[in-house]
Structure formats: C-alpha cells, structure tokens
N, C-alpha and C positions, 0 to 999 in steps of 0.2 A: 282494212278489209276484212269484213266478217263473213264467214260461211257457217257459223254456229246458228241454228234458229234461235230466236228470241226467247221462245218458250223454255228451252233447255238451259238458255244462259240463266233466267229467271229462277229456275228450279235449282240450279247447282249454285247460285248465289245465294239463295234462300236457305239451303242446307248448309251453307258456310264453307262449302268445298272451293268456290271460285271467289276470287276478290279482284282488286285493281292493281295487281303488282305485275309490272312487264318484267322481262329478262334483265333490262338496265336498272330497274327498281331495286332488283335483288342484289344487282352489282353494288348500286348505291349503299346499301345496307353493309355490305360485306367490306366495301372500301372505308368504313368508318375506322378502321383500323390501318391507317394509310401506310405504317412502316412494317406493316405484316408482309412477309414474302408471299407473293400470289401466284406467280406464273414462271415455269422453268422449261426452256427449250429441250429438245432432245440432246442427250450429251453428244451423239453422233451428227448433229446438225450439218457439220461441214461435208459429211458424205451423202447429204441430202439435197442441200441448196447452199446459196452463199451466204456468207457471214458466219461468224461464230456464236456459240449458244450465249442466250440471253438469260437473265435472271432480273426479273422485276417485283418490285413492291407494288402495293395498290396505289401509292401516290404517282409512282412512274407509269404505272399502267393506265391510270386515269388520264394523265397526259396525253399517252399514245392513242387512246380511244377518241378523245376529243379532237386531236390532230388529223387522224384518220377519217372521222366523221366529217370534218370540214373539208377534206379533200374529195370525199364523196359528193358532198353538197356542191361545192365548187364545179365539179364535173358534171351536175345535172341530177343527181339522185334524190327523189322526193318520197314522201310517203305513199305505200301501196305500190311503188316499183318493186318489180320481182328482179332479184338479182342473183344470178347463178355463180356460186363460188366454188371453185376447184383448187384447193390448196392440201398439202400435206399436215400432219400434225405438228406444225410449228407455232410460235406463239402468235404469228400473224393471223392465225385462223380465229381463235376465239376473240382476239380484237376487232378483226373485221367483223364478225357478228356482233358485237357490241355497238361498234361505230354505226352499223347499219340501222341497228334497233333504234339507236338516238334520233335518226330521221323517219322511223316508222316504216321503214323498208322491209320488204319480205325476202328472206334468205332462202335460195334453194340450192344446199349443199350436194355436191356429186363427188364421188370417190376420184381420187387421182387417178385410178386404173380406167375409168371410163375413157372410151376413145370416140372418134367422130361418130360412129353408129349411134351410141347413146346420147351424144350431145345434140345431134340433130334432133333426135325425139324430143329432148328437153326444149330446143327452140321452137319446134312446131307446136307443142303442147303449152307453153308458158308464155311465149312471144316475151322474153325477158327485154328489161329495160338495160341490163349490164350483165357483164361477165367478168369476175375477178380469178386472176390467177397468177403464176410466176414465170419468170424467165429460165429458170434452171431448176428442173427436178431430174436430179441424177444425170445431168448432161443432156436432158431433153428440155428443149425452149417451148413450152406450151404456150407462151404468148405469141408465137409464130403459129405453131401447128395446130394449136386449137383455138387461138383467137381469131384466126382468119375465117372461122366458120360463122363466128359472131358479128364480124365487123360492118357487114352489110345491113344489119338489122338493129344493132344495138352498141352502146358504149362497151369499150373493154379496157379494164383497168387492169395494171400488172405490177408486181413487185419485182425487183432485180434489175441489173444493169445492162442487159441486153435484150430490152423489149422490143417487140416489132413496131415498126412505123404506124403510126395512128393510135397506139395505145396510150392511155393516160397513164402516166408513173405513180406508183405508190412507195411510201417509205415509212418506216417509223420513225417519227419525229415528235418535238415539244413545240410545234406550232402554237402561238398565241391564238385566243379566241377571235372568230370574227363576229362581227356585230349582225350582220344578216343572218348567219347560221343560228346564233343565238337566239334571234327574234323568230327565226323560223320554228325551232324546236319548241319554244315556249307557247308559240300560237297553233302547234300541231302535235299536241300531246298523244301518245299512242294509247289506245285500250288494251288491257290485259285480254280482252275477247278478239283482239285482231289477230290474223294469221302472223306467226313468226316464222315459220319454216314451211316449205314444201319438200318434203324428203322423197325418196325414190324407193320402191319395192318391186319385186319382180314377182308375178303370179302365174297361173297356169295357162292364161290368156297371152302369154308371151311379151310383149313390150313392157317396159317399166311403167309404173303406174305414179302420179304424184299423190303425195300424203299431206295435205294441208294440216297443220295444227296450231292453235293459238298460243300465247303465252301461257294461259289458265291450263291449257292441256298438258304442257310440258312442266308447268309447275307441280302438278299432281304426280307425274313420273319421277320428277326430281326428289319430291317428299318420299315417295317409295323407296328409292334407292338410299336416300338419306337416313330413313329410319331403318333400312334393313342392315346397315353396316354402322349405326348410331354414331355419325360424324359429327364433328365439332371443328371449330377453327383451329384446333390443334393438330388435325389429321392432315396428311401429305399423301395425295391421291395420285396413282400412275396410271394413265390412261393409255393401253396399249390398242385399244379400238380406234380406227378413224372416226372423228368427230362429226360424221356426216349422218348420222342415223341414231336409232333408238339406242343402241349399246353405248356411242359416244357421248350424245347429248343427253339423255335419261339417265344414263349410268354414271356420267363425269361432270359435263359441263354445268347441268343445273345443281346436282348436289355440292359442287365446289362452291358455287355462288351462294346456295342456301347455308351452307356450314361457315363460308368465309375462310376456309383452309387454303392449302397450297395445291396447285395443280401442275403435276410433271407430264410434259408431252413425251409420247414414244411413237416413232415411226420409222419404216414399218416394224413388225414383229421380228426383232433379232432377239433370240434367247440370252445371248452373251451380253448384249447391252442392257436388255431388260433386267437381267439378275444384278449386274453392275449399278444399274440405277437404284434398284432396291435397296442395295447396301449403302450407295454414297448419299443418296437423299433421305435416307430413313423412311422410307415409305411405310405407311400404316394400313393402307388399303389399296387394292388392286384386284383386277380380275384374270383368269386364266381359263381356256377352255379345258374340258376334261382331258381331250387328248394330249395337250401340252402337259398337264400335271401328271397323267400316267406315263408319258416319256420320261419326264424328270425322275419320278419315283423309280423308274427302271434303270437309271443311271446314275448309281449312288455315289460315283466319283464327282460329278457335277453338283449334287446335293450337298455334298461333304464340304466342297469348296464355296458354296453360297452362303452368304449371311442375310438369314431371312428373319433375324431376331427383331426386327422393328414392327413386322406386321402384325396387326390386331386381328385382322379377319379378311379373308379372302372370298371374292365372288366367283362363281362358275356357273356354267348352263349352256344351253345351245343343244345340248345332247345328253343322254342319261348318265348321272353319275352312279358310282358304285359304291357300296358301304365300306369296301376295303379302301378306296381311294380317301373318302372322308375320313375315316377312323385313322389311317395311316397318317396324314397331315396333322390331324389333331394331336395323335398319342406321340409321335416322333418329334414334330416342329410346333407344337402348342398353337396351331393355327386353325380356328374353327372355320368352316366353309359355308356360305350361304348358296342355296340352290336356286338360280335366278331363270326366269322365263319371260320373254317379251316379244313385242314387235314394233314395227314402225307405226301401225295403226293405232298404238298405245295400249296394247295388251300388257298387263304387268301383273305377274305372279311370283310370289317370294316365299321360299321355303327357308326361314331365317332360325338363327339360333334363339331369338327373342319368343318366336312362335312355335317353332320346332325343335326344343333343345336336344331331343333324342338323336344321335349322328345317323343311326339307321334310318330312321323315318326320314331325316331331312335329305338323304340322299336319293329316297325312293319315292316321296310324296311331295305334293303341293297342297296348301290348306284349300278347302271349299268354301271360297268366299261367298256370303250370302247365306249361308246355310242356317236356317232358323234356330236359336236356342244354343248356337256355337258361338263364343266370342274369342276372337284373336287380339293381341295387343297392338299389332301395326295399324297405323291410320288407313293405309290404303284398304284394308280388310273391311273397314266400316264404310266405306264409299262404293265398293265393287260388289257387283253380283254375278254369279257364274252359273252355269248349268251344263250337262252334257245332253245331247240329243240324238236321237237315231237319225243317221243320215238320209233314210229313205223316207221315214213317215214324220219326222221333225217332231217326234214326240219326246218329251223329256224321259230320261233314264235315271231312275230311282234306286235301282237294285246294283249290287256288286258284280263284278265279272263280265258285264257287257259293255263293249266298246261304243263311243260314240264321238261325235263332233264337240269340242269345246266351244260354248257362246259365251261372252262376257259382255256387262255394260257397266258403265261407271264414267266419272267425269275426266280421267285419262284418254278415254277413247274416242277417235278422231269422229269426224261427222260424215265423212265419204270422200272418195277419190276426187281429186281435181278434174272437173268438166267430164265425167264418166259415168253418165246415167245407168248404163247397161249394167257395169261392174257393181254400182251402188244397188241397184235393184236385187242383186244377186246375195251381196254380201251382208245384208242387214236383214233379220227376221222382222217378221209383222209387228212384232212390239218393241223393235229397237236394239236387240242384241247383235253384237258384231260376231259373225260367223268366222272363226278362226282358223278353220281347216286343218287344226290340229286335233289328233286322236287322244282321248283320255278315257280312264274307267274308275270309277269308285273303288277304293281299296276294298279287298276282299275280306279281311278280317273285320268281324263286326266292331271291335274296340276302334277301328281305324276308318270307320265310314264317315268321318269328317275330313278325311283325304281324298285328293284325285292321284292317280298313278299316270304319268305320262307315257304313251304307247308309241305314237309316232305321228308323222304328218299324213294327212290325207290328200294335201297338196303336193305336187312332184317337184317341189322347191329343192334345188342342191343348195347346201349351205357349205361353201368352201372358205375355210378360214373366218368364218363370221360373215361373208358376203354372200348374198341370197343370187342364185341363178336360176333363170327360167328355162327348163330343157325345151319347152315349146318354141322359145325364141330361137334357140340354136337350130332345133329341127327346121323350123321355116327357112332359115338363111342357107342351110346345107342342101335342102330340097332342091335348090338351083344348081347344084354342083353338076355337071354335065356327065360325070362318072358314077353318079350316085341315083340307084333306082328308089330306095326307100332308106330311112334312117331314123333312128331314135336316140337320144342322149339320155343318160342316167348318171345317178351318185354311185361311186364305190368307196368303201372304207379307206381312211387313211390315218395313220397314227398322230400324224401332227396337225393336220388341217381338218381333220373329221371326216370331210368327204373331198373327193375330186370328180372330175367330169370324165365320164367314158362314152365313147361314140359306138353304136351298132349300127352296122351299115349293110345294106344289100346292094352290090355293085350293079351297075348298068350291064346289059348283055354284052358279054366279050369284053369286060373293062375289069381292070384291078385297081384299087385305091389302097393308098398308103395316108399314115397319120399325117406327114408333113405337108402333104398336098391339102388335107383338110385344114390345117392351120394357116398354111398360106392364103387359101381362099377366104377364110374368115377373116384374116387380118386385111386383106385387101378390101374387104367390105367395111374394114374400120371398127372391128368389134373390139371389146376390152380384153386384154390378153388374159386377165384371170378367168374368162369365160371358155378358153379354148380347150377341147378334149386332150387329155393326157395320155389315155389308152384308147386303143380301137380294137374292136372283133368285128370280123367279116362273118354274115351268116347268109343262108340261102332264103330266109323268110323272117320277118318279125313276128312275134306272138302277138295275137289279136283276140279280142273278144267276139262275141256274136255280131255285134254292131260294127265291128272293124277298127274298134279303138286299139291302140297299141297297150299291151299290158307291161307295163315300165318294172313291175314288181319282179317279172321273170327276166328282166336284162340283169340286174344288180348281180346276181350270181354267177354270171359269166366271167366277170372280173375277180371272182374269188377262186376260180380254177386256176391249177397249175398248169399254164401253158406258155408257150412263148408270147411276149408282147409284141403286137403289130405296131 
C-alpha cells in the first residue's frame, strides 16, 4: 500500500535519495555476516516477561524471522494487512517487525503503556487485521487484558505461556520453510515505497494520529542517525527508547540494520541496568536525555563506579543541552555528544561532531539545512530544506533574533496523517513544507547565522520521558468529571523525565477534588498510566485570552511555586 504521490516518488528516486530497498533488504545485507552477534535481550528480561535473556547471531536471527513469518502467514496475514504490535523492548519486537515485513504487512507499533482508551482509537482508525502482544508484561497479561478488545474484529497473536482463549500462539523457533509461504513472498515482493509503519503521535487536537511512513522514509531517517554517529558493523548499539516511534525506529532499528552491528535492547529505563549494560556489552553508541545526563553528572559516586570507556559517541536531545553538559562529558569522560532533534513525522535535525565540531555551538545550535552556499558533511543535510516562518503571516524569517515556526521538507518527511484530511490541510504549507510546531530562531551572532537555535514548542505537547502527551486529550476526558467545572493540564519540569503532567482544576460549586480522584477517573476510562497527572493545583479560574482560549504558558509556573502538593 502506498500513500506517497507518484510525483514525489519519481522526484526522490531521480535525486538518488529513494531506492528499492525495504527493511528486510537492509536486514539481508546485514545478515551476510551470519556469525556476527546481531541482537541481545535486556539483561533484566526475567523482570519484564517470561524467559531468560537471549543472544542471537544473524544466522540464528534469520531462522527466527522466517519461522515467525510462517506463523503469521499460516494465521492469515497477507500484504497490506495492518498489524498492531504491542511488545516491550525484547528481541521478539524487531523479529516481529522483520517477519511481518517479509509478508508486506503494515506494522502499527504502540507503546506497552497504551491502555484500552488508546487501543480502541487504533482499532477505530485502522481496522487492523491483527494484534500482536504477550501474556506476561511484569505480571500483567496483555493477551487477556488488551487482546479481548481486538478479538471481535481481528486476529490476536500472542507470545507467552498463558495466552487467552482464541489467541494464536507465537514463539521463537527454527521451524522449516513452508512451500506456500515461500511461494507467496516470491510472488508478492514488497516495494520500498509501500507503507512499513503507522506510528502514533499526539497533537493539540487531542487524540493520537496515525503517521504512515514507507520503507524509503525510514531509510533516510536511518541514514541520518547512521551518519551522525559514524556507525559500522563493529558498533554495539544500546536502545533505551521503546522501538515504537522515531527515537527507536529511526534512531536504532534502521541504523542497526544499515551498519550491520549489534543491537542491545533495554526496557524500561532503569539507570542501574542501563549503566551495567554499557559496561558488560561494551556499548559504543547510545542516547540519553539531557535530564538523565545532568542527573548523572551531579551524582559523582554513580559516575565514578560506571564504566563508560567503550562509548565512542553519545546522542542526546528532546530538550535543550547546555554547554556545561557537553563540555563536561567530553572533557571528563572523552565522550562527544551529538545534539539530536526529530519527530514521528520524519523531521530530523542533527548537530553532530562531524558538522559542528565546536562543543559550545553543538550544544546550542542546529545547522540550517538548505541554506544557499553553506555545505555540511552529513548526507541528510543535502536532502533537506528548512526555514522558519512567522506564525501569523507565514512569511519566512531571514533575520536573527526573531522567533518563528520551523518548517521542513525532504525525503524523510511523511506524506500526511492517516485518513485525516483536516489535520493534513493544516500541517503542510502550500508548497509542501511540514509545519513542525517547534519554535526556532536564527543564531544572533553574524558568524553563526548558518545555525538555528531551538526556543521551544509552539504546540502544547508534554514530553514525559520521551513519550508525547496531548494536554487537550486529558482536558477533554477530565471535563466529564462531576466534581470539575474547568480543567487544563500542562507540563512541569522534572530532573529525570524532563517533564511531567500537572492538572489545574476549577472545582464545581460546592465540591472539592483530589489528585487520587482524578487518577481513578482516568484509569476507569482506560487511559495509559504515563498520561496521568502527577500534581494538582486548585484555582478559582483558568487564565484565558480574549477569545477564551486557555493560556497554558501561565499554568506551568504554578508547579514551580513552593507550596504543598495537592
């Protein structure tokens, strides 16, 4: 299934940016080193799900991919079928992706944190052919709890020993090839322009939106990450982000396949396990949020005990880096940091050692891709055009010191949200640039005018530990609470996760409301736990503008005030 207009396919193909390699083609190239260690389970797998941690070379991995692909085929999965996949970062996750890719199926990965509320939206929007999960996630049986949501409308596949009645069992095996399966994949080759994934993003309109991206879209994102860290088959990558969105797929899955190196899984972020994996597996590349790095540097006893000697380079981003942070890690641990910025829609900016060698500039700025007469070394820079525009007039800003919305175009950028004409009409400019919703400005120093400086988000997205949360979605759900007259949620700062969710509430007349009541109400609606407000402020009225729109920027300071937490 293709959603990319043929004209765009032709243009990107002619430019040499898009080709005919699918994700499985990338895998096949990597697997030419069959004895090379390919994939490693989290060291603490036993605390996540059933089974002991596994280590697979490419020969063993190929056997598991084929066997699982046969199981999906025998279960009824065919090309263009949409399959919702809800698995943690264990080796079954990338194996499932590659097995489904062999059949030409479309993967819709969802975080394991998603609950019935989000999954019902996925069912309604996608009409999936199947759902893939497991029976044990830290003692919770997703094949029962979530599988029942899908049973009436599609197939349910599940890993584990305690799967619900009606589920089709999955297991890693070395089952021999099936003649019918082999004939099918030979007769139905996937195209690199076909959709590979429909990931999910949260916006100011509330409910999550599907983001379809082809194999070619992801290839460019993978190349960007590959070049940023100069990865080769000798590298060992540690993925601390769920491989369900841009950070995991574009940051690790595709660079792993492009490099032919080793991918080490990690879930969820556990700092002690994370540091131990770095030491034990001789990790050469990983990523960490600025808040995590800051926290580590302020705990010298932890850093003194950690063995980071194998790391060649570190990625970070999602929130501003400081010159102190980049310089300290470089000078004290000899680890350079790349400043990364991206989105599920395919936006990819990289302030890397190769393009921005000065650490102070790398911490503060991003290259202005597409600027005439300025050459960068990274391949993504030659494919991408960017600009910042005035949010009111939509005129391009060409002077420093004036903030505007970043717009971007290039072969990594998606073609539009899944079956969402209204959103698509608003999110692209007339000449095809993606309106990111992120606020940047041209660097003020004349000698640095080839750089952008990140200012903040114009959209009200809350980013909690790398997971995007729409405040509008939570607002709408809480508006139905009988004790609440008005409500608005906002982000507040957190040293570990970057941001957390806070709720500002106007109680109904004569009512009092507590945080526990809000949590219980949202959980009853089936919302994912990571979206729950963690602090509450009670006010007499919400701040609004002349048109009645809530001014969320005035809510955030409420959570920085020294007052008893409600």
